[in-house]
C-alpha positions in Angstrom: 0.0 0.0 0.0 1.5 3.3 -1.0 1.5 6.3 1.4 1.3 10.0 0.7 1.3 13.3 2.6 -1.3 15.8 1.7 -1.4 19.5 2.8 -4.9 20.8 3.6 -6.0 23.5 1.2 -3.7 22.6 -1.7 -4.4 18.9 -2.5 -4.7 18.4 -6.3 -6.8 16.2 -8.6 -3.6 14.2 -9.2 -3.2 13.6 -5.5 -6.8 12.5 -5.1 -6.7 10.3 -8.1 -3.8 8.4 -6.5 -5.9 7.9 -3.3 -8.7 6.5 -5.5 -6.8 4.4 -8.0 -4.0 3.2 -5.8 -5.9 3.2 -2.5 -3.0 5.1 -1.1 -2.9 5.8 2.6 -2.9 9.5 3.6 -1.3 11.5 6.3 -1.6 15.3 6.7 1.3 17.6 6.6 2.2 18.0 10.3 2.3 21.8 9.9 -1.5 21.7 10.1 -1.6 20.3 13.6 -1.0 23.6 15.5 -4.1 25.2 13.8 -6.2 22.1 14.6 -5.2 22.2 18.2 -6.0 25.9 18.6 -9.5 25.4 17.2 -10.0 22.4 19.5 -9.1 24.6 22.5 -11.6 27.2 21.5 -14.3 24.5 21.3 -13.4 23.1 24.7 -13.7 26.6 26.2 -17.1 27.0 24.6 -18.3 23.7 25.9 -17.5 24.7 29.4 -19.0 28.2 29.1 -22.4 29.6 29.6 -23.1 30.9 26.1 -25.2 28.6 23.9 -23.1 27.5 20.9 -24.8 25.3 18.3 -23.7 21.7 18.3 -21.2 22.3 21.1 -23.6 22.7 24.1 -27.0 22.5 22.2 -29.0 19.9 20.4 -29.0 19.6 16.6 -31.1 20.8 13.7 -34.6 21.6 15.0 -33.4 20.9 18.5 -30.8 23.6 18.4 -32.6 25.6 21.2 -32.1 22.8 23.7 -29.2 23.6 26.0 -26.9 20.7 27.0 -24.9 20.5 30.2 -21.1 20.3 30.0 -21.3 16.9 31.8 -23.3 15.5 28.9 -20.9 16.5 26.2 -19.6 13.0 25.4 -23.1 11.5 25.6 -24.4 14.2 23.2 -21.8 13.4 20.6 -22.2 9.6 21.0 -26.0 9.9 20.6 -25.6 12.1 17.6 -23.4 9.5 15.7 -25.5 6.4 16.6 -28.8 8.1 15.8 -27.5 9.2 12.4 -26.3 5.7 11.4 -29.4 5.4 9.2 -27.8 4.5 5.9 -29.4 1.7 3.8 -28.5 -0.2 0.7 -25.4 -2.0 -0.5 -22.1 -1.0 1.0 -19.9 1.4 -1.1 -16.6 0.1 -2.4 -13.4 0.2 -0.4 -11.9 2.7 -2.8 -14.8 5.1 -2.4 -14.7 4.7 1.4 -11.0 5.4 1.6 -11.2 8.4 -0.7 -14.1 9.7 1.5 -11.9 9.3 4.6 -9.0 11.1 3.0 -11.3 14.0 2.1 -12.5 14.2 5.7 -8.9 14.4 6.8 -8.3 17.4 4.4 -11.4 19.1 5.7 -10.5 18.6 9.4 -6.9 19.6 8.7 -8.0 23.2 7.8 -8.2 23.9 11.5 -11.7 25.2 11.5 -13.6 22.2 12.8 -12.5 22.1 16.4 -11.6 18.5 16.7 -8.6 17.2 18.6 -5.5 16.1 16.6 -6.2 12.6 18.0 -9.1 12.2 15.6 -7.0 13.0 12.6 -4.4 10.5 13.8 -7.0 7.8 14.1 -8.3 8.3 10.6 -4.7 8.3 9.3 -4.0 5.0 11.1 -7.2 3.4 9.9 -6.1 4.2 6.3 -2.6 3.0 6.9 -3.7 -0.3 8.6 -6.6 -1.1 6.3 -9.6 -0.5 8.6 -12.4 0.5 6.2 -15.8 1.4 7.6 -18.8 -0.4 6.0 -20.8 2.5 4.6 -24.2 2.1 3.0 -24.8 3.8 -0.3 -28.2 5.4 0.4 -29.4 8.0 2.9 -27.8 11.3 2.1 -29.6 14.3 0.6 -26.4 16.3 0.4 -27.5 19.2 2.6 -26.6 19.3 6.3 -23.6 17.2 5.3 -23.6 13.6 4.1 -25.0 12.8 7.5 -25.8 9.1 7.4 -22.8 7.9 5.4 -20.3 9.9 7.5 -22.0 8.7 10.7 -21.2 5.1 9.7 -17.6 6.1 9.4 -17.6 8.0 12.7 -19.3 5.1 14.5 -16.4 2.8 13.6 -14.0 5.3 15.1 -16.0 4.9 18.3 -15.9 1.1 18.2 -19.5 0.7 16.8 -21.0 -0.3 13.4 -19.0 -2.5 11.0 -15.7 -2.3 9.2 -13.7 -4.4 6.8 -10.3 -5.5 7.9 -8.0 -8.1 6.4 -10.7 -9.4 4.1 -13.3 -9.8 6.8 -16.3 -7.7 7.8 -16.2 -7.2 11.6 -17.7 -5.2 14.3 -16.1 -1.8 14.4 -14.4 -2.3 17.7 -13.1 -5.7 16.8 -11.6 -4.3 13.5 -9.8 -1.5 15.4 -8.6 -4.0 18.0 -7.1 -6.4 15.4 -5.4 -3.4 13.7 -3.9 -2.3 17.0 -6.1 0.8 17.3 -8.2 2.1 20.2 -11.7 3.6 19.8 -12.1 7.2 20.6 -14.5 8.9 22.9 -15.8 12.0 21.1 -15.4 15.4 22.7 -17.4 18.5 22.2 -18.5 19.1 18.7 -16.4 16.3 17.3 -19.3 14.1 16.2 -20.8 17.0 14.4 -17.5 17.8 12.7 -17.2 14.2 11.5 -20.7 14.0 10.0 -21.2 17.5 8.8 -19.5 17.8 5.4 -19.7 16.8 1.7 -17.0 14.1 1.7 -19.3 11.2 0.6 -20.8 13.1 -2.3 -17.4 14.6 -3.2 -15.7 11.2 -3.2 -18.3 9.7 -5.5 -18.2 12.8 -7.8 -14.4 12.6 -8.0 -14.5 8.9 -8.7 -17.0 9.5 -11.5 -14.8 12.3 -12.8 -11.6 10.1 -12.9 -13.4 7.2 -14.5 -15.2 9.4 -17.0 -11.9 11.0 -18.1 -10.3 7.6 -18.6 -13.4 6.5 -20.7 -13.1 9.8 -22.7 -9.5 9.0 -23.6 -10.6 5.5 -24.8 -13.4 7.2 -26.8 -10.8 9.2 -28.7 -9.1 5.9 -29.7 -12.3 4.0 -30.6 -13.6 7.1 -32.6 -10.4 7.2 -34.6 -10.8 3.5 -35.3 -14.4 4.0 -36.4 -13.3 6.8 -38.8 -10.9 4.4 -40.5 -13.3 1.5 -40.5 -15.9 3.5 -42.5 -13.2 5.2 -44.6 -14.1 8.5 -43.1 -12.3 11.8 -44.0 -9.7 13.3 -41.7 -10.2 16.7 -43.3 -12.5 17.8 -40.4 -9.5 17.3 -38.1 -7.5 20.1 -39.8 -6.0 22.1 -36.9 -7.0 25.5 -38.3 -10.7 24.6 -38.1 -10.5 24.1 -34.3 -8.2 27.0 -33.7 -10.7 29.3 -35.3 -13.3 28.2 -32.8 -10.9 28.3 -29.8 -12.3 25.7 -27.4 -9.3 23.9 -25.8 -11.0 20.5 -25.5 -12.0 20.6 -29.2 -8.5 21.5 -30.2 -6.9 18.7 -28.1 -9.4 16.1 -29.3 -8.7 16.9 -32.9 -5.0 16.8 -32.3 -5.2 13.4 -30.6 -7.3 11.9 -33.4 -4.8 13.3 -36.0 -2.0 11.6 -34.2 -3.9 8.3 -33.9 -4.7 8.3 -37.6 -1.4 9.5 -39.0 -0.1 7.5 -42.0 -3.1 5.2 -42.2 -3.0 3.3 -45.5 -6.8 3.1 -45.3 -7.0 6.9 -45.1 -4.5 7.4 -47.9 -6.4 5.0 -50.2 -9.4 7.2 -50.6 -8.1 10.8 -50.5 -8.7 11.0 -54.3 -11.9 10.0 -56.0 -14.1 9.7 -53.0 -17.6 10.8 -54.0 -18.7 11.6 -50.4 -18.5 15.3 -49.7 -19.1 15.0 -46.0 -19.3 12.3 -43.4 -22.2 12.1 -40.9 -21.9 14.2 -37.8 -20.9 11.3 -35.6 -17.7 11.2 -37.7 -17.3 14.8 -38.7 -18.1 16.4 -35.4 -16.2 14.2 -33.1 -13.8 16.8 -31.8 -16.6 19.3 -31.3 -18.6 16.8 -29.1 -15.9 15.0 -27.3 -13.9 18.2 -26.9 -16.9 19.9 -25.3 -17.3 17.0 -22.9 -13.6 17.4 -22.0 -14.1 21.0 -21.2 -17.2 20.1 -19.1 -15.3 17.5 -17.1 -12.4 19.9 -16.5 -14.9 22.6 -15.2 -16.4 20.0 -12.8 -12.9 19.0 -11.8 -12.0 22.5 -10.8 -15.1 22.7 -8.5 -14.3 19.3 -7.0 -10.7 20.2 -6.3 -11.8 23.3 -4.4 -14.4 21.3 -2.5 -11.9 18.6 -1.6 -9.8 21.2 0.2 -12.7 22.9 1.9 -13.8 23.1 5.5 -17.5 22.0 5.2 -18.8 21.3 8.7 -20.8 23.5 11.0 -20.3 25.6 13.1 -16.8 26.6 12.0 -14.1 27.9 14.4 -12.7 31.2 13.1 -9.6 31.2 15.3 -8.1 34.5 14.3 -11.4 36.3 15.0 -12.1 34.3 18.2 -15.5 33.3 16.9 -17.5 30.1 16.5 -20.0 30.8 13.7 -22.9 28.8 12.3 -23.0 28.8 8.5 -23.9 26.5 5.6 -20.7 25.1 4.1 -22.1 21.6 4.5 -24.6 22.3 1.7 -23.3 20.3 -1.3 -24.8 22.5 -4.1 -21.4 22.9 -5.8 -20.8 19.1 -5.8 -24.3 18.5 -7.1 -23.8 20.9 -10.0 -20.4 19.2 -10.7 -22.0 15.8 -10.7 -24.7 16.9 -13.1 -22.0 18.3 -15.4 -20.1 15.0 -15.4 -23.3 13.1 -16.1 -24.0 15.2 -19.1 -20.5 14.7 -20.5 -20.7 10.9 -20.0 -24.1 10.7 -21.7 -22.9 12.7 -24.7 -19.7 10.7 -25.1 -21.8 7.6 -25.2 -24.4 9.0 -27.4 -22.1 9.9 -30.3 -20.2 6.6 -29.9 -23.5 4.7 -30.3 -24.2 6.6 -33.5 -20.7 5.6 -34.8 -21.6 1.9 -34.0 -24.9 2.2 -35.8 -23.1 3.7 -38.8 -20.5 0.9 -39.0 -23.0 -2.0 -38.9 -25.4 -0.4 -41.4 -24.5 -1.5 -44.9 -26.3 1.4 -46.5 -24.0 3.9 -44.7 -20.7 2.2 -43.9 -19.1 2.3 -47.4 -19.1 -1.3 -48.5 -18.7 -3.1 -45.2 -20.8 -6.2 -44.9 -24.1 -6.0 -43.0 -23.5 -6.1 -39.2 -19.8 -6.9 -39.9 -20.3 -10.6 -40.5 -18.6 -12.3 -43.5 -21.7 -14.5 -44.1 -24.8 -12.3 -43.4 -28.2 -14.0 -43.3 -27.0 -17.2 -41.8 -25.1 -15.1 -39.3 -26.4 -11.9 -37.5 -22.9 -10.7 -36.6 -22.9 -7.6 -34.4 -26.5 -6.7 -35.0 -27.7 -7.1 -31.4 -24.5 -5.8 -29.9 -25.5 -2.5 -31.5 -29.0 -2.8 -30.0 -27.4 -3.3 -26.6 -25.5 -0.1 -27.0 -28.7 1.7 -27.9 -30.2 0.5 -24.6 -27.2 1.6 -22.6 -27.2 5.0 -24.4 -30.8 5.5 -23.6 -30.4 4.5 -20.0 -27.6 7.1 -19.6 -29.8 9.8 -21.1 -32.4 9.1 -18.4 -29.7 9.0 -15.7 -28.3 12.3 -17.0 -31.3 14.3 -15.9 -30.3 16.9 -13.3 -30.4 15.8 -9.6 -29.5 19.2 -8.1 -32.9 20.7 -9.0 -34.7 17.9 -7.1 -34.8 19.5 -3.6 -37.1 18.3 -0.9 -37.4 19.7 2.7 -36.2 17.6 5.6 -35.7 17.7 9.4 -39.0 19.3 10.2 -38.5 22.0 7.5 -35.3 23.3 9.2 -33.3 21.9 6.3 -35.7 23.1 3.7 -33.5 23.1 0.6 -31.1 20.2 -0.2 -28.7 19.5 -3.0 -29.2 15.8 -3.8 -25.5 15.8 -4.5 -25.2 12.2 -3.2 -27.7 11.0 -5.8 -26.0 12.9 -8.5 -22.6 11.6 -7.6 -23.5 7.9 -6.9 -25.2 7.5 -10.3 -22.0 8.4 -12.1 -20.5 4.9 -11.5 -23.4 3.3 -13.2 -23.3 5.7 -16.1 -19.5 5.2 -16.7 -20.0 1.5 -16.6 -22.6 1.8 -19.3 -20.2 4.1 -21.3 -17.4 1.5 -21.0 -19.6 -1.1 -22.5 -20.7 1.2 -25.3 -17.1 1.9 -26.1 -16.2 -1.8 -25.8 -18.8 -2.6 -28.5 -17.4 0.3 -30.7 -14.0 -1.3 -30.3 -15.3 -4.6 -31.5 -17.1 -3.1 -34.5 -14.3 -0.7 -35.5 -11.7 -3.4 -35.2 -13.8 -5.8 -37.3 -14.4 -3.0 -39.9 -10.7 -2.2 -40.1 -9.9 -5.9 -40.7 -12.3 -6.0 -43.6 -10.2 -3.3 -45.3 -7.2 -5.7 -45.6 -4.7 -5.7 -47.3 -4.9 -2.0 -46.4 -3.7 -1.3 -42.9 -4.7 1.4 -40.4 -2.1 3.6 -38.7 0.6 2.2 -36.4 -1.1 3.4 -33.2 -4.4 1.8 -34.2 -2.8 -1.3 -35.4 -1.3 -1.7 -31.9 -4.7 -1.2 -30.4 -6.2 -3.8 -32.7 -3.5 -6.3 -31.9 -4.3 -5.7 -28.2 -7.9 -6.4 -28.8 -7.2 -9.6 -30.7 -5.1 -10.9 -27.7 -8.4 -10.8 -25.8 -11.2 -11.2 -28.3 -10.8 -13.0 -31.6 -12.3 -11.7 -34.8 -16.0 -12.6 -35.3 -16.5 -15.1 -38.2 -19.5 -17.4 -37.5 -21.9 -16.3 -34.8 -21.0 -17.3 -31.3 -22.0 -16.7 -27.7 -21.4 -12.9 -27.6 -21.8 -11.8 -24.0 -18.3 -12.6 -22.8 -16.8 -10.8 -25.8 -18.7 -7.6 -24.9 -17.5 -7.8 -21.3 -13.9 -8.5 -22.3 -13.9 -5.5 -24.6 -15.4 -3.3 -21.9 -12.7 -4.4 -19.5 -10.1 -3.3 -22.1 -11.7 0.1 -22.1 -12.0 0.2 -18.3 -8.4 -0.7 -17.7 -6.9 1.9 -19.9 -5.3 -0.7 -22.2 -6.3 1.1 -25.4 -4.4 4.2 -24.5 -1.4 2.2 -23.4 -1.4 0.2 -26.6 -1.7 3.3 -28.8 1.3 5.0 -27.2 -0.1 8.4 -28.2 -0.1 11.4 -25.9 -3.6 11.8 -24.4 -5.3 14.9 -23.0 -4.7 15.2 -19.3 -7.3 16.0 -16.6 -6.5 19.4 -15.1 -8.5 21.7 -12.9 
C-alpha cells in the first residue's frame, strides 16, 4: 500500500486520483496540527462556558434551542453519531470509502472544525492499517452534510458499526482491535465535525470524474478506429478549423485523433476520387462533441478540487477572529452541479459513440462493409444485437443524466428546507460510466472488425497496436458465437486503460 502526505488547502486532482486508483494511505502535513489544536481549545472553552453554541452545548437541527450540560458533552456526541447511522442499501466500495476518509482528513486539517488532533491521527492510522468502515450507499440528501454515510464512518471510530479488515467484515471495535487501534470517545463538537460535510458526495463525484476521463480517452481511440473503419475523412481534423473556434477541449481532441490516424493506409487510399463530400456528424463532429465533454469534465474537476480542500462542517471555528460561527458550508450544491455536469458529459460521449456503432453496422452507410460486420450475413447476425445493446445503454444514460441538483425536498421538520441531492447525482456516475465503458467496448469490436475488412490496407501504427491488443483478448468474429463474454472483455479493455497504453499516443490530461 502506497502512502502519501497531503497538505490541507492545496491537494490536487492528481493527488486525489492516487488515493482513489492506488488506495494510497494518507497523512496530513504536520504543519496543520497547530491550527487544529488551537481550534480544539476554542471549542473546549465554549463547551464549558455559559453561552449557547450550536452543536457544542446545544441539540442539533430543529433541537438547536435545547441547552446541553457540560457533563453530557460526550453523551451528546455519541448519541448524535449512533442516531444518524441510518444508511441503507449496498455498501460502497473500499476505494470510495478510503477516498471519503482522505477527504475528511483534508477538511478537518484546515483547523476550523474544532476536533482534537487525536481524531486526525485515528483516521490516518485506519487508512494505513486497512480498517475501512462499511458505509451504506443510500441515505444522504447532500444538505446538512452527508450525515448518514459519514455517521457510519464515525461510528467505527467509536468502536461501533462495522468495518472491513484483512478481508473480513467485523464489528467496528473488533476491527480496530485487530489493527492495534483504540476507539475514541468523542469530545465537544467532534461528532458533528465528522458527519457535517460533503465528503461522501465529493468522493463519488471525484471517482466518477476520474473514471469518465479515462473513458473519454478511450473514446478518442475508438472514434479514430471507427473513422478508418468506414473510410471517413480526416479533413475535419484540420487544426485551423479548431483553432478558429478556440475551445481547448476541441483543439486537443482533434490533435489526438490526427496523431492516432497518422499514416493510415486506409485513409490514404481514398483521398482521391471519394464521392462523399461530408461524413455524418458522428464522424465529422467528433472533436466538437468529445472536446466539449472534456471542457465540461475539467470545469467539474475545478469545482471538486476546491471542494476537496474545503472546511465544510458547522459551526466553524474562526480562530483569528475568536469566533465560532454557524453557516452552511455543508450544503453540497457545488458538488451537485459538478456531478450533473459530469453526467451530461458521460451521456454525450456515449451518445455519439453509439451513432458511430450504428453507422458501421449499417451496410447502406458504412461504405461497402458487410451487413452487421459478418462475412456471411443472413446465416449469421454478426454484431446486430451488440449495437442494440449499446442503444439500450445510451438511452439509460440519457435518463440518468437528468439533473439531480434541481430535485430538492425539505427535511428535518423543515429546518433543512433546501437540499442539493448531490449524493444521488454523484453515486449514479458509477453506473453511467460502466454503461459508457460497455458502449465503447462494442465500438472497439465493431471498429476493429471493420478495419480488418479493409485488408490488405492497414490502419495507422497506433491503431494497429490497439487492434493487436484487442485480438489478444477477443478473436475476430467469423461465424456467430455466444457474444456476452466478448462484450465484457472489450469493456474491460476500455475500463483498464489498455487502449491508451497500446496506442502509445499522448492523451489529454485532466487538469483543474
